[in-house]
ROSEFI-318236 format. One line per 3 residues: number of its first residue (from 1); their letters; for each residue x, y, z of N, C-alpha, C, O. Coordinates in pm, whole numbers, plus 32768, in hexadecimal, padded with zeros to 4 digits. Layout:
residues N
NUM	a	X Y Z X Y Z X Y Z X Y Z; ... $
end
This chain:
residues 132
1	mkh	8052 7F89 8000 8000 8000 8000 8057 807E 8000 8037 80E1 7FBE; 80C6 8078 804B 811E 80EC 8050 815D 8108 7FC7 816F 817B 7FA0; 817D 809C 7F7F 81BA 80AE 7EFC 8156 80E9 7E98 817C 813B 7E44 $
4	lll	80D9 80C0 7EA1 8071 80F8 7E4B 805C 818C 7E68 804C 81DC 7E0C; 805A 81AF 7EE7 804B 823B 7F0E 80C2 828F 7EE1 80B2 8301 7EB5; 813A 8256 7EED 81B3 829C 7EC1 81B4 82AF 7E29 81DB 8319 7DF9 $
7	all	8189 824A 7DDF 8182 8256 7D4D 811A 82BD 7D24 8130 830B 7CC7; 80AA 82BF 7D69 8042 8323 7D4D 8074 83AF 7D6A 8054 840D 7D22; 80C2 83BD 7DD5 80FA 8440 7DF8 815A 8474 7D8E 8160 84EC 7D76 $
10	fll	81A5 841A 7D4E 8201 8444 7CE5 81BC 845B 7C5F 81EC 84AA 7C0E; 814C 8419 7C46 8107 8427 7BC6 80A9 849E 7BC1 808D 84D1 7B54; 8076 84CD 7C31 8017 853C 7C31 8050 85BD 7BF7 8009 85FF 7BAB $
13	pft	80CB 85E6 7C16 80FD 8663 7BD9 8109 865C 7B41 8106 86C4 7AFF; 8117 85E5 7B09 8123 85DB 7A79 809B 85E4 7A33 8094 8609 79BE; 8030 85C4 7A79 7FAD 85C4 7A3A 7F64 8649 7A47 7F10 8667 79F2 $
16	fka	7F82 8697 7AAB 7F3E 8717 7ABF 7F9D 878A 7AA5 8013 8784 7ACA; 7F6B 87F1 7A67 7FBA 886A 7A51 7F8A 88D5 7AB0 7F11 88E6 7AC3; 7FE6 891C 7AEB 7FC1 8981 7B4E 7F84 89FC 7B0C 7F23 8A33 7B3F $
19	qks	7FBB 8A26 7A9C 7F89 8A9D 7A58 7F6E 8A7A 79C6 7FBE 8A39 7984; 7EFD 8AA8 7999 7ED7 8A8D 790F 7EE6 8B0D 78BE 7EBC 8B78 78EA; 7F21 8B02 7849 7F34 8B75 77F3 7EB7 8B8D 779F 7E79 8B2E 776F $
22	ntd	7E93 8C0C 778D 7E1D 8C2E 773D 7E42 8C49 76AB 7DEA 8C6A 765B; 7EC0 8C3C 7686 7EE6 8C59 75FC 7EA8 8BF6 759C 7E8B 8C19 7529; 7E93 8B79 75C7 7E52 8B18 756F 7DC3 8B42 7552 7D94 8B38 74E0 $
25	dln	7D7C 8B72 75B9 7CF3 8B9F 75A5 7CEE 8C18 7549 7C98 8C21 74F1; 7D4C 8C76 755D 7D4D 8CED 7509 7D6B 8CCA 7478 7D2C 8D00 741C; 7DCA 8C70 7462 7DE8 8C47 73D9 7D73 8BFC 739B 7D5A 8C0A 7323 $
28	ryl	7D2D 8BAE 73EB 7CBA 8B65 73B7 7C4B 8BC5 738E 7C0D 8BB2 7325; 7C30 8C2C 73E0 7BCA 8C8E 73BC 7BF1 8CDD 7340 7B9C 8CFA 72EB; 7C71 8CFF 7334 7C9E 8D48 72BD 7C90 8CF2 7240 7C63 8D22 71D8 $
31	rks	7CB6 8C74 724B 7CAC 8C1A 71D7 7C1A 8C03 71B0 7BF8 8C03 713A; 7BC2 8BF1 7214 7B34 8BE0 71F6 7AFA 8C5C 71B5 7AAB 8C53 7157; 7B21 8CD1 71E7 7AED 8D4E 71B0 7B17 8D61 711E 7AC5 8D85 70CA $
34	tnq	7B95 8D48 7101 7BC4 8D5B 7077 7B86 8CF4 7019 7B63 8D14 6FA8; 7B78 8C77 7047 7B3B 8C11 6FF1 7AA9 8C30 6FD6 7A79 8C1E 6F66; 7A61 8C5D 703C 79D4 8C7D 7028 79C2 8CF7 6FCF 7964 8CFD 6F7F $
37	kkt	7A1C 8D58 6FDC 7A12 8DCE 6F86 7A32 8DAA 6EF4 79F3 8DDF 6E98; 7A94 8D52 6EDF 7AB2 8D25 6E57 7A3A 8CDD 6E1A 7A17 8CF2 6DA6; 79FC 8C87 6E6A 7986 8C3D 6E39 7915 8C9D 6E18 78D2 8C8D 6DB2 $
40	ani	7900 8D00 6E6D 7896 8D62 6E54 78B3 8DB3 6DD7 7858 8DCD 6D88; 7930 8DDB 6DC3 7953 8E26 6D4A 793E 8DD2 6CCD 790C 8E04 6C68; 7965 8D53 6CD2 7953 8CFC 6C5E 78BF 8CEB 6C3E 7896 8CF0 6BCA $
43	lli	786D 8CD5 6CA7 77DD 8CC6 6C8F 779F 8D46 6C57 774A 8D40 6BFE; 77C8 8DBA 6C8B 7790 8E38 6C5B 77B8 8E54 6BCB 7765 8E7F 6B7B; 7835 8E3D 6BA8 7863 8E56 6B20 7820 8DF4 6ABF 77F9 8E1A 6A50 $
46	tgg	7814 8D77 6AE8 77D1 8D14 6A94 773E 8D38 6A7F 770B 8D2E 6A10; 76FB 8D62 6AEA 766F 8D8B 6ADF 765D 8E03 6A85 7600 8E08 6A35; 76B6 8E65 6A91 76B0 8EDA 6A39 76C6 8EB5 69A8 7683 8EEA 694F $
49	glm	7725 8E5B 6990 773E 8E2D 6907 76C8 8DE2 68CD 76A6 8DF2 6858; 7688 8D8F 6921 7613 8D46 68F1 759E 8DA5 68D6 7555 8D92 6875; 758D 8E0A 6929 7520 8E6A 690F 753A 8EB7 688E 74DE 8ECC 683F $
52	ftg	75B6 8EE0 6878 75D9 8F27 67FD 75C3 8ECD 6783 758E 8EFA 671D; 75EC 8E4E 678E 75D8 8DF0 6720 7543 8DD9 6707 7517 8DCF 6695; 74F5 8DD1 6773 7465 8DBF 6764 7424 8E34 671D 73C9 8E20 66CC $
55	liv	7451 8EAE 673B 741B 8F23 66F4 743D 8F20 6660 73E9 8F40 660C; 74B8 8EFB 6641 74E1 8EF7 65B5 7495 8E8A 6569 7464 8EA1 64FB; 748C 8E13 65A5 7445 8DA5 6561 73B1 8DC5 6553 7375 8DA5 64EC $
58	gnq	7376 8E03 65B6 72E8 8E24 65B0 72C6 8E8B 6546 7257 8E89 6512; 7322 8EE3 6525 7308 8F4C 64C2 732F 8F22 6433 731C 8F70 63D6; 7364 8EA9 6420 7390 8E7E 639B 7320 8E3B 634A 7338 8E16 62D7 $
61	gdh	72AB 8E2B 637F 723F 8DE5 6338 7201 8E3B 62CA 7221 8EB1 62BC; 71A7 8DFD 627C 7164 8E44 6210 70E6 8E8B 623E 70AC 8ED8 61F2; 70B9 8E73 62BA 7048 8EB8 62F9 6FC6 8EAB 62A9 6F79 8F0A 62A0 $
64	kgf	6FAD 8E36 626F 6F33 8E23 6221 6EBF 8DF3 6276 6E4C 8E14 6259; 6ED9 8DA6 62DC 6E6E 8D72 632F 6E69 8DBC 63B5 6EB1 8E1D 63CC; 6E12 8D88 640B 6E06 8DC5 6490 6E88 8DB0 64DD 6EC1 8E10 6512 $
67	ida	6EB6 8D36 64E4 6F39 8D16 651F 6F7E 8CB5 64C2 6F50 8C44 64AF; 6FEC 8CDF 6488 7036 8C85 6430 709D 8C36 6481 70AE 8C4D 64F9; 70E2 8BDB 643F 713E 8B80 6483 71B5 8BCA 64BD 71E4 8BA9 652A $
70	nal	71E8 8C2F 6475 725B 8C7A 64A7 7238 8CCB 6524 7288 8CD4 6581; 71C1 8D04 6525 7198 8D52 659A 7186 8CF7 6613 71AA 8D1D 6683; 7150 8C81 65FD 713D 8C22 666B 71C4 8BF0 66A0 71D6 8BE5 6719 $
73	agl	7221 8BD2 6646 72A6 8BA8 6671 72F0 8C19 66B9 7332 8C01 671E; 72E3 8C93 6686 7322 8D06 66C8 72E9 8D1E 6752 7332 8D40 67AF; 7265 8D0C 6760 7226 8D1C 67E3 7258 8CB3 6846 726E 8CD1 68BB $
76	gvf	726B 8C38 6817 729F 8BCD 686D 732D 8BE8 6899 734E 8BD6 690F; 7382 8C13 683C 740D 8C30 685E 7415 8CAA 68BB 7466 8CAB 6918; 73C2 8D0F 68A3 73BF 8D86 68F8 7392 8D61 6986 73CB 8D91 69E7 $
79	tlg	732D 8D0B 6992 72FD 8CE1 6A15 7368 8C91 6A5F 737A 8CA3 6AD8; 73AF 8C3B 6A19 741C 8BEF 6A55 748A 8C4D 6A86 74C2 8C38 6AF2; 74AA 8CB3 6A3A 750F 8D15 6A63 74E3 8D65 6ADD 7533 8D82 6B36 $
82	alt	7462 8D89 6AE1 7430 8DD4 6B54 7435 8D7E 6BD2 7459 8DB0 6C3C; 7411 8CFF 6BC7 7418 8CA5 6C3B 74A8 8C91 6C69 74C3 8C8D 6CE2; 7505 8C85 6C0C 7591 8C75 6C2F 75C5 8CF2 6C76 7613 8CE8 6CD5 $
85	svi	759B 8D66 6C4A 75C5 8DE2 6C8B 758B 8DEE 6D18 75CF 8E1E 6D73; 7510 8DC3 6D2A 74D1 8DC9 6DAE 7512 8D66 6E0E 751B 8D80 6E86; 7540 8CF4 6DDB 7581 8C90 6E2E 7606 8CC5 6E66 7633 8C96 6ECE $
88	sip	7644 8D25 6E23 76C5 8D5A 6E53 76B7 8DAF 6ED0 771A 8DC5 6F16; 7640 8DE1 6EEF 762D 8E3B 6F62 7650 8DF8 6FE7 7696 8E35 7037; 7621 8D7C 7004 7648 8D3E 7083 76DF 8D29 7091 7714 8D2D 7100 $
91	fyi	7724 8D12 7023 77B5 8D02 7029 77F8 8D86 7050 7858 8D85 709E; 77C8 8DF6 701C 77FE 8E78 7045 77E4 8E92 70D9 783B 8EC6 7120; 776D 8E6E 7109 774B 8E86 7195 77A2 8E32 71F1 77D6 8E66 7254 $
94	sah	77B4 8DB3 71D2 7807 8D5E 7228 789A 8D85 7221 78E2 8D78 7284; 78C9 8DB4 71AE 7954 8DE4 71A5 7967 8E5F 71FC 79CF 8E6E 723D; 7905 8EB7 71FF 790E 8F2E 7254 790D 8F08 72E8 7956 8F43 7337 $
97	qnk	78BB 8EA6 730E 78B6 8E7C 739A 7939 8E3A 73C4 7967 8E50 7434; 7976 8DEB 736D 79F7 8DAF 738F 7A64 8E18 7398 7AC0 8E0A 73E8; 7A5B 8E80 7346 7ABF 8EEA 734E 7AAE 8F3A 73CE 7B11 8F68 7408 $
100	kkl	7A31 8F4C 73FC 7A1A 8F92 747B 7A51 8F42 74F0 7A80 8F7C 7551; 7A4B 8EBD 74E9 7A83 8E6B 7553 7B1C 8E75 7554 7B5B 8E64 75BD; 7B54 8E90 74E2 7BE6 8E99 74D6 7C1C 8F19 7513 7C86 8F17 7552 $
103	ikf	7BD6 8F88 7502 7C06 900A 7531 7BF1 9013 75C7 7B84 8FFC 75FA; 7C5B 9036 760E 7C54 9044 769F 7C9F 90C0 76CB 7D0B 90DE 7699; 7C63 9108 772A 7CA3 917A 7768 7CE1 914C 77EC 7CA5 90FC 7834 $
106	spt	7D57 917F 780B 7D93 9163 788C 7DDE 91E0 78BB 7E1B 9226 786A; 7DDA 91FC 793D 7E22 9271 796F 7EB8 9258 7971 7EE5 91E8 798A; 7F04 92C2 7956 7F95 92B6 7958 7FD0 932A 79A8 7F99 9398 79AC $
109	vgi	8040 930D 79E5 808D 9371 7A2E 811D 9360 7A01 814F 92F0 79FC; 8160 93CD 79E2 81E9 93C2 79B4 8235 9443 79C7 81FF 94A8 79F6; 82B3 943E 79A2 830B 94B3 79AB 833D 94D2 791F 836E 947B 78D7 $
112	ipa	832F 9552 78F9 835C 957F 7876 83DB 95D1 788A 83D7 963B 78C9; 844C 95A1 7857 84C7 95EF 7865 84CC 9660 77FE 84B0 964B 7788; 84EE 96D7 782C 8500 974A 77D4 858F 9779 77E5 85AA 97D7 7830 $
115	ntt	85EA 9738 77A1 8677 9755 77B0 86A1 97C6 7751 868E 97BD 76D8; 86D8 982C 778B 870F 989A 773C 87A4 98A0 7757 87D7 9856 77AB; 87E9 98F8 7711 8879 9904 7726 889A 9946 77AB 8906 9930 77E1 $
118	vqn	883E 9997 77DF 885A 99E0 785C 883A 998A 78D6 888D 997D 7931; 87C3 9950 78D9 879D 98FF 794D 8741 988D 7922 8702 9891 78B9; 873C 9829 7977 86E6 97B6 795E 866A 97C2 79B4 8672 97CC 7A2E $
121	nny	85F6 97C0 7974 8577 97C6 79BB 8527 9748 799C 8527 9716 792C; 84E4 9717 7A03 8488 96A7 79F3 83FE 96D5 7A1C 83ED 9712 7A86; 839B 96B8 79C9 8311 96DF 79E4 82BD 9662 79F8 82CA 9600 79AE $
124	gav	8268 9668 7A5C 820C 95F9 7A73 8197 9601 7A11 8168 966E 79F0; 8169 958F 79E3 80FA 958B 7984 8093 9524 79B3 80B4 94B6 79DD; 8015 954C 79A9 7FA6 94F5 79C8 7F49 94F8 7950 7F29 9563 791C $
127	glt	7F1D 9484 7924 7EC5 9483 78AE 7E83 93FC 789B 7E82 93A7 78F4; 7E4D 93EB 7824 7E0A 936F 77FD 7E53 9331 7789 7E81 9376 772E; 7E5E 92AC 778C 7E99 9263 771E 7E29 921C 76D3 7DD4 91DB 7711 $
130	lnf	7E29 9228 7652 7DC5 91E7 75FE 7E09 9171 75B9 7E5F 9185 7563; 7DE5 90F7 75DF 7E1C 9080 75A2 7DBB 904B 753A 7D47 9030 7559; 7DEA 903D 74BF 7D97 9003 7457 7DEB 8FAF 73FB 7DB7 8F76 739C $
end
């Protein structure tokens, strides 16, 4: 029993960390934000291109009937582009929320040296640090 307790005493410091770094979380939020913004940009550009293509295809018909085939195809492509553009909105919102989680304010205190040729002065500084 003593040997088991002694082995457990030596293994516990290896399994637990006393301090956890938040840099992994910050990098994860930054990576998620950039990936979501890229996805949103791709969806928005694709949707705009599809809407533009739908307008061009819809206006190329001979306009002899009430709704010709080109107008119907253009309406379908335009609707698909509008839906694709609307789908990009949640990606922009979640990218903004992840970026807000990344930005943090923290108070700082420091000394600013103002060295001149005549005398050396040090000034105390109090402020906020913006980490992003």
